[in-house]
Steps between C-alpha positions, in 0.01 A plus 500: 500500500164660412683800352720274284198299378314818413802637313538173306130502412523858377804422285328192358191706416714761326684231304171341393366840396815565297471160326136565413606825336601539138819582313542657159306769318158480338406307305788268595431427865586179686449400860824523698422157646538339157825683430639386836402135441639510143827649620532245781459209258746659255759537776438138597575396140822703504602334828430154358696587187804608702480183712479287185801680350708416810380139474606478133839660565573242767381217274725616214797495736397165649489639854283244674291502705332764286322803648124467534327501164183713526205290371308822430695547177281224357221755484665606173435152357123504441517240221685262730235580762215409264673182391570414863131544582390269218766247601376526860150413381631204297743364759328595824826644636674832445826487308817577698680685219313832513224454759491870591418586137184291526414632848529861382304422184216362714517802734468743210211303349328510840565875517326544164203291612447699819652842430490543123832550322657655810819316411543731200437830679612424858772232482670472160824705480459528123167671564668753728773565242240536224296748703812699587592529132146613423534776762816615321291527185233697686760749621666532160188518285233576764320187389537138391389408151223256420501310170177515296250242621545255205879512543469462876277192465740346250802558721318369809426177318874425488518405869206264460663342196821453703297351785321266260835386359645423846184320612493297178868407536478413872152355542556274199788325674445160653577429865825332397601794282428746781707301745777467241510877448500576872790261557689614189845663538356825364220527753717401793698820443232713331530751786870533421423530127251778574759689706767459232260623230499843665861486625623421146245710317560481125457780249166375370353445846625838619348669196164330560501603867588856399211506253262377772631762743453783250156369405405501870588871520255579224232235563418416860570136578609406146644160604222420747222609266619348175748218560492346851347149478520461881270799547268361234474170689435673833231709332290191425512397866429856618182503292350266761611716792215626724702817560454773242465875449138605555347833398223682685270648235350752740835640616678488161523837323613353168824702500691213334817542708491130588511411130801723440700370797426129441822333386294233322293773324169354611170693481461508879264800493240315292501165681314404814774242567840470334534133406762517226791255502721806442419653842805471727337620822745791517229726652633804312145575384384507864799717597426753226121511542401848631180368661590249771183283496488475119760223458609227739662162497278238649345155505123512454380759750818518707748778429871427537729787596843544348680399822288188534573409139875563546496287814317220316758500218794479741323249727414262214857506374650457848257224597579304184873535560469402867284198416755380243781538751305312766414221255865464395429577133677834468867411448623276223715192539770572241827446685787745524725256315251478212472878476880536494536240224211626287599867528855404401364354173199731460594591140499136389235414235325265743368809680327631190118514523374144431192625308 
């Protein structure tokens, strides 16, 4: 028994050491722990997507009872999540149409408050795809391109303009209007509409996605940096996070590697603390720093290691999910019969967006 315990401890230590290590080539290093967490969440999304496809196939054929519908797909409905949160505040109860959308929205806001925009760099599958495309660009051209500063600022403003538009449209709605939208035929099957958007991808949408993919090869994180309103919203919450990248003046050599590796293109090497709303907490600057004590993630005087940060990201997500399950607010209450009927007539004009 002692031999087995010692062997397990040695294997665990080796695994932890491997996770603390880095992958990639300078100056494009990332901690393996982040890549593992990103990949795990991406595989989870694929699993949920396959489950949802089986659910929809059964609903189209009217084979009731339907297979389990995975509530996690509502994570792709952030607008419904925001509206659900505002409706929750107005009504005092969580809606039963897309409750998981609101739960996940709250979890990701909490993540930003405590762990910066870790959602963007540790959880979001679009972030993983964007980074992967950027690595293709690095291999093809040995670099990613950076627009001139005035152009970069102008393009970055687009996501804040999109965020302002959504907040203006949603926050300006009365309690009755919010409830009406949530209960509308469109919103009751907005998860299905989202799936069908990609399953029936039109020429224009495909062209736009192709442009974004090509842009991400040349410019690291083109979608995330310039157009994602969700990331822009999380950035405002992350600005209040006590966790941030801190630089040790005495240990720093001023090599500037941290500036070059930063996906948000922040001047890490010239700041005592990195407070920008653009910081995603990816820790790539820490991974690439050649002097270990020079950069660290921490809260006040306490340093946070990469494994502790990875554990905190996964724990916060898991705890929020478990709490929602325990409270009975994870699964919706749309019946199988309603799904079958609505999916049968999904192309009817009544399922057009009400606003």
